[in-house]
C-alpha positions in Angstrom: 0.0 0.1 -0.1 0.9 3.8 -0.8 0.3 6.1 1.8 0.2 10.2 1.2 2.9 11.8 3.0 1.4 15.0 3.1 -1.5 13.7 4.8 0.3 11.6 7.5 2.8 15.5 8.3 -0.7 18.2 7.6 -3.3 16.2 9.8 -1.6 16.2 13.2 -0.4 19.7 12.1 -4.6 20.7 11.3 -5.6 19.4 14.3 -3.5 20.8 16.2 -3.9 24.2 14.9 -8.1 23.6 15.3 -7.4 22.4 19.3 -5.4 26.1 19.6 -8.0 27.8 18.1 -11.0 26.5 20.0 -8.8 26.9 23.2 -8.5 30.8 22.4 -11.8 31.5 21.7 -12.8 30.2 25.1 -10.4 31.7 27.1 -11.7 34.9 25.3 -15.3 34.1 26.1 -14.2 33.6 30.0 -12.5 37.1 29.9 -14.6 38.7 28.9 -17.3 36.9 30.6 -15.4 38.4 33.9 -14.8 41.5 32.7 -18.4 42.0 32.5 -19.0 41.1 36.0 -16.6 43.6 36.9 -18.0 46.4 35.4 -22.0 45.5 37.2 -19.8 45.8 40.3 -18.3 48.8 40.0 -21.1 50.0 38.6 -23.6 48.6 41.5 -20.8 50.1 44.1 -20.8 53.3 42.7 -24.5 53.9 41.8 -26.4 52.0 44.9 -24.2 52.4 47.6 
């Protein structure tokens, strides 16, 4: 059987790139939610208390 070396080389690289992209999106999403909660807390302290 003849195997295509391009598939063997680029499949792991492609999988790692997809995983890294998903990780960055999830991390950014978590960070923005945390900043929104901080903003709400700051506004509550400023205007309510």
